[in-house]
C-alpha positions in Angstrom: 13.6 14.4 6.4 11.0 11.7 5.9 10.5 10.2 2.5 8.2 7.5 1.3 8.7 5.9 -2.2 6.5 3.3 -3.8 7.5 0.9 -6.5 6.3 -2.2 -8.2 3.2 -1.1 -10.1 2.5 -2.1 -13.7 0.1 -3.7 -16.2 -1.3 -7.1 -15.5 -4.0 -9.4 -16.8 -7.0 -10.1 -14.6 -6.1 -13.0 -12.3 -2.5 -12.1 -12.2 -0.3 -10.8 -9.4 1.8 -7.8 -8.5 3.9 -6.9 -5.5 4.1 -3.3 -4.4 6.9 -2.0 -2.2 7.1 1.1 0.0 10.5 2.3 1.1 10.6 4.7 4.0 13.6 6.8 4.9 14.0 9.0 7.9 11.3 7.0 9.8 11.3 3.4 10.9 8.3 1.4 9.5 8.3 -0.7 12.7 7.2 2.2 14.8 4.8 3.8 12.4 1.3 3.1 11.2 1.8 2.1 7.6 -0.8 1.8 5.0 -1.6 1.3 1.3 -4.3 3.4 -0.3 -5.6 3.7 -3.8 -7.3 6.2 -6.0 -9.1 5.4 -9.2 -9.8 8.2 -11.8 -12.6 10.5 -10.5 -12.8 8.8 -7.2 -11.6 9.5 -3.7 -8.5 7.9 -2.2 -9.5 4.9 -0.1 -7.7 2.6 2.3 -6.6 -0.8 1.0 -4.6 -2.2 3.8 -2.8 -1.0 7.0 -0.3 -2.4 9.4 0.3 -1.1 12.9 3.5 -1.1 15.0 2.3 -4.2 16.7 1.7 -6.0 13.4 -2.0 -5.8 13.4 -3.4 -5.6 9.9 -6.6 -4.3 8.4 -8.0 -4.7 4.9 -10.9 -3.3 2.9 -13.4 -6.0 2.3 -13.0 -6.1 -1.4 -9.3 -7.2 -1.1 -9.6 -9.6 1.8 -8.2 -13.0 0.8 -6.4 -11.6 -2.2 -4.0 -8.9 -0.8 -1.5 -9.2 2.0 0.4 -6.4 3.6 3.7 -7.2 5.3 6.6 -5.3 6.8 10.4 -5.9 6.6 12.0 -4.0 9.5 15.5 -4.7 8.3 14.9 -3.2 4.9 12.5 -0.6 6.3 9.9 -1.5 3.7 6.2 -2.3 3.7 5.0 -4.5 0.8 1.6 -5.2 -0.6 1.2 -8.6 -2.3 -1.7 -8.5 -4.7 -3.1 -11.8 -6.1 -6.1 -12.6 -8.3 -6.2 -9.0 -9.5 -9.4 -7.7 -10.9 -10.0 -4.8 -13.3 -11.7 -2.9 -10.4 -8.3 -2.9 -8.6 -7.0 -0.5 -11.3 -5.8 2.7 -9.5 -2.9 4.7 -8.4 -1.6 3.1 -5.2 -0.1 5.3 -2.5 1.9 4.4 0.6 1.4 6.4 3.8 3.5 6.5 7.0 1.9 8.1 10.1 2.9 8.3 13.7 -0.5 7.3 15.0 -3.7 5.6 13.9 -5.3 8.9 13.3 -2.8 9.9 10.6 -0.7 12.3 12.7 2.4 13.4 10.9 1.4 11.5 7.7 3.8 11.3 4.8 2.7 10.1 1.4 4.6 8.7 -1.5 4.1 9.8 -5.1 2.0 6.8 -6.0 2.4 3.9 -8.4 0.0 3.0 -11.2 -1.6 -0.5 -11.2 -3.6 -1.4 -14.3 -5.5 -4.7 -14.5 -6.7 -5.7 -18.0 -9.9 -7.7 -18.3 
């Protein structure tokens, strides 16, 4: 049974940093398309960053240069390092594991809240 669990959210002042972690069980992160998404109140869920099995990364423009997605194959985790956080980064952050780039077999975590105070 595949399970995806996020951790590391919290409350931070603008300009601060947080590191989110996504732990996957039942599916190796090294062979999956992993991604971080976020959903603010009243808005749709949007892609933040993704990493492919080859290690290719992709970011939404608004976080480029501030966020970094990385993978630890030994721990079977995917992290999102978030620096220089802004109030507009406030959202629930979700991790997704999929077997291809189109989202086949997608498994989502329950989400972790990130709140950035101005």
